[in-house]
Phi, psi and omega in degrees: 000338174296312182300319181290320178296320182289323178294318179289321173305314188293319178297312182298314182295320173299324177290326188273321177280328181047070182290148178271131180265123176304147183297331179291340187264332189307317182298330182268347182301310178304313187299316185291331179288313179302312180293327177289321170300323176296320174292329179287321178287329173297320181290323178293323181293321177295318179295314177300330179274355175085012177242021183292138175226124180304321181291321182287327178296312182295321181290324181292313178305308185285327181282328178297316183295318183289316184295321182289321176296326179291317183298312177297324183295311180301322177298321183294316175300324177275350179087015176234035190296322185288332178287318182284334183290317176299318175305309184296322185289326179291310179302312182286330174295317174302316176297316183295319177288328173296322177292317173305316176294316174302320181297310182295322180293321180284315183294314181261006175056035177241000000 
């Protein structure tokens, strides 16, 4: 319940304050969000499977975001940023849908 309350407070604060995102960070934000969603869906799947570990979740969450951002940064430096961004989104998207399918099978027993 504390996590849901924190999520609600964070969303409301974000809507009221409307923080400005620096232009240098804008290309990395969507990739970081997709990487974070991958970790969240993986954590939810692990929780439903009964193998959730909070330390693993935090490390997975942070490392997914950092590695995805570094891949996109490297792609920008090499001049192939959009191709690597697409690759990161595809790979993380496949993982998200795989975790979502496992969650669906667990919840609906199907």
